[in-house]
C-alpha positions in Angstrom: 4.5 -7.9 -7.6 0.7 -8.3 -7.6 0.8 -12.0 -7.6 2.6 -11.8 -4.2 -0.2 -9.8 -2.5 -2.4 -11.9 -0.2 -4.9 -10.0 1.9 -8.5 -11.0 2.7 -9.8 -7.7 1.3 -7.6 -7.5 -1.8 -9.0 -9.5 -4.7 -6.6 -12.2 -5.6 -4.5 -11.5 -8.8 -5.1 -14.1 -11.5 -3.5 -12.9 -14.7 -2.9 -10.0 -17.1 -3.5 -9.5 -20.8 -2.7 -6.9 -23.4 -4.8 -5.6 -26.4 -2.5 -4.3 -29.0 -4.8 -1.7 -30.5 -8.0 -0.2 -29.1 -10.4 2.4 -30.7 -7.8 3.2 -33.3 -5.4 4.8 -31.0 -2.6 2.4 -31.9 -1.4 2.0 -28.3 -1.6 -1.3 -26.4 -4.0 -1.6 -23.5 -3.0 -3.4 -20.3 -5.6 -5.4 -18.3 -5.5 -7.1 -14.9 -7.5 -10.2 -14.0 -8.5 -10.4 -10.4 -11.2 -12.3 -8.4 -14.7 -10.8 -8.8 -16.2 -9.2 -5.7 -20.0 -9.1 -5.8 -21.1 -5.7 -4.6 -21.2 -2.0 -5.6 -18.4 0.5 -5.7 -18.7 3.5 -3.3 -18.8 5.7 -6.4 -21.8 3.8 -7.7 -23.5 4.4 -4.3 -22.6 8.1 -4.5 -24.1 8.3 -8.0 -27.3 6.7 -6.7 -27.6 9.5 -4.2 -26.2 7.8 -1.1 -24.8 10.1 1.6 -22.6 8.5 4.1 -22.7 9.2 7.8 -19.7 9.9 10.0 -20.0 6.5 11.6 -20.2 4.8 8.2 -17.2 6.7 6.9 -15.2 5.8 10.0 -15.9 2.2 9.3 -14.6 2.6 5.7 -11.6 4.4 7.0 -10.7 1.7 9.5 -11.1 -1.0 6.9 -8.9 0.6 4.2 -6.3 1.7 6.8 -6.0 -2.0 7.8 -5.3 -2.8 4.2 -2.8 0.0 3.9 -1.0 -1.2 7.0 -0.5 -4.5 5.3 0.7 -3.0 2.0 2.9 -0.3 3.5 4.6 -2.7 6.0 5.6 -5.2 3.3 9.2 -5.3 2.4 9.6 -3.4 0.1 6.4 -1.4 0.9 3.7 -1.4 -1.8 1.8 1.8 -2.7 -1.6 1.7 -4.3 -1.5 5.3 -5.7 -5.1 5.5 -6.9 -7.4 5.2 -4.0 -10.9 6.7 -4.8 -14.5 5.7 -4.4 -14.7 3.7 -7.6 -11.8 1.5 -6.4 -13.5 0.7 -3.1 -16.1 -2.1 -3.3 -18.8 -2.7 -0.6 -19.4 -6.4 -0.8 -22.7 -8.1 -0.1 -21.4 -9.2 3.4 -20.6 -5.6 4.3 -16.8 -5.7 3.8 -14.9 -3.0 2.0 -12.4 -4.2 -0.7 -9.6 -2.3 -2.3 -9.4 -3.0 -6.0 -7.7 -1.8 -9.2 -4.0 -2.3 -8.6 -3.1 -1.1 -12.1 -1.2 1.9 -10.7 0.5 -0.1 -7.8 4.2 0.5 -7.2 6.6 -0.8 -4.6 9.3 1.5 -3.1 12.1 -0.3 -4.8 10.5 0.5 -8.2 9.6 4.0 -7.2 13.2 4.9 -6.3 14.2 4.0 -9.8 11.6 6.1 -11.6 12.3 9.7 -12.4 8.8 11.0 -13.2 5.6 9.0 -13.4 2.2 10.6 -13.0 -0.6 8.3 -12.0 -3.8 8.8 -10.0 -7.0 10.7 -10.3 -7.5 14.5 -10.2 -8.7 15.6 -6.8 -7.5 12.4 -5.0 -3.9 12.6 -6.0 -1.6 14.4 -3.5 0.7 17.2 -4.7 3.9 15.2 -4.3 2.6 12.4 -6.5 2.2 14.9 -9.4 5.9 15.5 -9.1 6.7 11.7 -9.2 7.3 11.3 -5.5 5.3 8.6 -3.7 5.4 7.9 0.1 3.1 6.0 2.5 1.4 9.4 3.3 0.5 9.7 -0.4 -2.1 6.9 -0.1 -3.3 8.5 3.1 -4.1 11.7 1.3 -6.1 9.9 -1.4 -8.0 8.0 1.3 -8.7 11.3 3.1 -10.0 12.9 -0.2 -12.1 9.8 -0.7 -13.7 10.0 2.7 -14.4 13.7 2.3 -16.2 12.9 -1.0 -18.3 10.2 0.8 -19.3 12.7 3.5 -20.0 15.7 1.3 -21.2 14.1 -1.9 -18.9 16.5 -3.7 -15.8 15.3 -5.7 -12.6 16.7 -4.2 -11.7 18.5 -7.4 -15.0 20.4 -7.1 -14.5 21.5 -3.5 -13.3 25.0 -2.7 -9.7 25.1 -1.5 -7.5 27.5 0.5 -3.7 27.2 0.2 -4.4 23.7 -1.4 -6.4 22.5 1.6 -10.0 21.2 1.1 -12.6 23.5 2.6 -15.2 20.9 3.5 -16.5 21.9 6.9 -19.3 24.0 5.5 -20.8 21.0 3.7 -21.0 18.5 6.5 -21.3 18.5 10.3 -18.6 16.4 11.9 -17.2 15.9 15.4 -14.2 18.1 16.0 -11.8 15.1 16.3 -12.9 13.5 13.1 -12.7 16.8 11.2 -9.2 17.5 12.5 -8.2 13.9 11.6 -9.4 14.4 8.0 -7.5 17.7 7.8 -4.3 16.0 8.9 -4.8 13.2 6.4 -5.2 15.7 3.5 -2.4 18.2 4.4 -0.7 19.3 1.1 2.8 18.7 2.6 3.4 15.0 3.2 5.5 15.9 6.2 2.5 17.2 8.0 0.3 14.2 7.5 0.4 11.0 9.6 3.7 9.1 9.2 1.8 6.0 8.2 -1.4 4.1 8.1 -0.8 2.5 11.5 -0.5 5.9 13.2 -3.5 7.2 11.3 -5.6 4.3 12.5 -4.4 4.6 16.0 -5.2 8.3 16.1 -8.7 7.7 14.6 -9.6 5.3 17.3 -8.0 7.3 20.1 -10.1 10.5 20.0 -9.1 13.5 22.0 -6.3 15.9 20.9 -4.0 13.2 19.5 -4.5 14.5 16.0 -2.6 17.7 16.6 0.2 15.8 18.4 0.6 13.4 15.6 1.2 16.1 13.0 3.7 18.2 15.1 7.5 18.4 15.3 8.4 17.0 11.9 9.7 20.2 10.2 9.8 23.9 11.1 7.1 26.0 9.6 6.4 29.6 8.8 3.8 30.7 11.3 2.1 33.0 8.8 0.6 30.2 6.7 1.8 26.9 8.3 4.1 26.0 5.5 7.9 25.9 5.2 9.5 28.2 2.6 10.4 25.1 0.6 6.7 24.0 0.7 5.5 27.4 -0.5 7.9 27.4 -3.4 7.1 23.8 -4.3 3.3 24.1 -4.1 3.4 27.6 -5.7 5.0 26.0 -8.7 2.5 23.2 -8.7 -0.4 25.7 -8.5 1.1 27.4 -11.6 0.6 24.4 -13.7 -2.2 25.0 -16.3 -4.7 22.4 -17.3 -3.1 22.4 -20.8 0.3 21.6 -19.4 -1.1 18.8 -17.3 -2.8 17.3 -20.4 0.4 17.5 -22.4 2.4 15.8 -19.6 -0.2 13.1 -19.3 -0.1 12.4 -23.1 3.7 12.2 -23.0 3.7 9.8 -20.1 1.0 7.6 -21.8 3.4 7.1 -24.7 6.1 5.9 -22.4 4.2 3.8 -19.8 3.0 1.1 -22.3 6.6 0.1 -23.1 7.3 -0.1 -19.4 4.2 -2.1 -18.4 3.7 -4.6 -21.2 5.8 -7.8 -21.5 5.3 -10.6 -24.0 5.3 -13.3 -21.4 5.2 -13.4 -17.6 8.3 -15.2 -16.4 8.1 -18.1 -14.1 8.8 -17.2 -10.5 12.1 -18.3 -9.1 12.8 -19.5 -5.6 13.3 -16.0 -4.2 9.9 -15.0 -5.6 8.2 -18.0 -4.0 9.7 -17.4 -0.6 8.9 -13.7 -0.8 5.3 -14.7 -1.6 5.2 -17.2 1.3 6.5 -14.4 3.6 3.8 -12.0 2.5 1.1 -14.7 2.6 2.0 -15.5 6.2 1.7 -11.8 7.1 -1.8 -11.7 5.6 -2.7 -15.0 7.3 -1.6 -13.6 10.7 -3.5 -10.4 10.1 -6.7 -12.4 9.6 -6.2 -15.3 12.1 -3.7 -13.8 14.7 -1.6 -16.9 14.2 0.8 -18.1 11.4 -0.1 -20.9 9.0 1.4 -24.3 9.6 1.4 -25.5 6.0 1.6 -24.2 2.4 -2.0 -25.4 1.8 -3.3 -23.1 4.5 -1.9 -20.1 2.7 -4.2 -20.7 -0.3 -1.4 -19.8 -2.7 -0.3 -21.6 -5.9 3.1 -22.5 -4.3 4.2 -26.1 -5.1 5.8 -28.3 -2.5 8.5 -29.2 -5.0 9.7 -28.1 -8.4 12.5 -29.3 -10.6 15.1 -27.2 -8.7 13.7 -26.6 -5.2 11.7 -28.1 -2.3 9.4 -25.6 -0.5 8.2 -25.8 3.1 7.1 -23.7 6.1 7.8 -24.1 9.8 5.7 -22.3 12.5 7.2 -22.1 16.0 4.4 -19.8 17.3 6.2 -16.6 17.7 7.7 -16.7 14.2 7.4 -18.7 11.0 10.2 -19.8 8.5 9.7 -20.4 4.8 12.2 -22.5 2.9 13.3 -23.0 -0.7 15.9 -25.8 -0.4 17.9 -26.5 -3.5 17.6 -29.9 -5.2 20.6 -29.2 -7.4 24.3 -28.9 -6.4 24.7 -25.7 -8.4 21.8 -23.7 -6.9 21.6 -21.7 -3.6 18.9 -22.2 -1.1 16.7 -19.4 0.5 15.0 -19.0 3.9 12.5 -16.4 4.8 11.3 -15.4 8.3 8.2 -13.6 9.5 8.4 -12.5 13.1 5.6 -11.4 15.5 6.9 -8.3 17.3 5.5 -5.6 19.5 4.6 -2.4 17.7 6.5 -0.5 20.4 9.7 -2.0 18.9 9.0 0.1 15.8 7.6 3.2 17.5 7.7 3.9 21.2 4.5 6.0 20.9 2.5 2.9 19.8 0.0 1.3 22.3 1.8 -1.3 24.5 0.7 -4.8 23.9 -0.1 -4.4 20.2 1.6 -6.8 17.9 2.6 -6.6 14.2 4.7 -8.7 11.8 8.0 -8.1 10.0 9.7 -10.2 7.4 13.3 -10.9 6.2 14.6 -13.0 3.3 18.1 -14.6 3.3 20.1 -16.5 0.7 22.7 -19.2 1.3 26.3 -18.1 0.6 27.2 -21.4 -1.1 25.4 -23.7 -3.5 24.2 -27.1 -2.5 21.3 -29.2 -1.1 21.7 -27.9 2.4 18.9 -26.4 4.6 20.0 -22.8 5.5 19.9 -21.7 9.1 16.9 -19.5 10.2 17.2 -15.7 10.4 16.9 -14.1 13.9 15.2 -11.1 15.5 16.5 -9.6 18.8 16.0 -6.2 20.4 14.5 -4.6 17.3 17.1 -6.0 14.8 16.7 -8.6 12.1 19.7 -10.7 11.0 20.6 -13.5 8.7 22.5 -16.4 10.3 26.0 -17.3 9.6 26.4 -18.8 6.1 23.6 -16.7 4.6 23.2 -13.1 3.4 20.3 -10.8 3.5 18.2 -10.3 0.3 15.9 -7.8 2.0 
């Protein structure tokens, strides 16, 4: 999954390695190799006594939300699950990078996992402790991170009321930004923003749009703002003792190594390559506002040709199509499409005139050295053409 990510503020994945034993614990360690970003983590700056202003934190928020828009709007969506100051790098050119994707998970994987706890105490949202991860989970972690930058106090050390951070006494903020942070860190995911795009739009809009963004999702008990289901769920969560959490963490640490470590990384197949091309085109568009015309522009290690396939890309301006055409009579070809579409096609409440991208991957129904027809997009619907079937 990591090798397919391509965003200007996500260090490029290079490789991974395992260490069979470390410090006598007898468990293998898993390491990721990514491009080095010269700079300091925001945690390092906090440790040095840096206190961030509201304007600085807004810039950090916008930068990370742009990255989350890219990750969450991939198909399937990708969740970081461990956003915190130590995983945000302020580079020498002033850009903020999101690093440490060791806990990353896509939705397809998440739906097949029964219980996996990852994250860092204080930054991890309640639902993630129960094994549920949604786009709003990363938003909660981002909100907790921003509060840490503003107050200089780690979220786990802040006072809480009904699982809500009580940070207003430690920093003076504009009402809009304070409400925005409160919405971002609501204990119930249903009461947060629906996604990074909405959170970014609301942050930039000002006014009373924060309250409107968090309304009309579920019915709440007016006594404390939570549904009965929420109170039961979070009451159970609050009842977890520290010892129980440690025991659960140890049990999971014994299971996770067998899940993460493989002896050898398999070679990508045609589907993986086209998927990578699709995502790379989305990242390229995010940076340049146009699609790439060639594979070389994508700066990815995708060959023009392998033993079994020929790879190419075609940009028609409004969309781009990525091909893996079979060179063997017994193999099926693939075609991916990335379309530039108005955000209002996805959400009527979005700002008119704003564009985003969406992707689709199709597979030929029959084997052979035939170029498959391109997928289509019309009136909010994606479709594979006749003779092909949708992969995602």
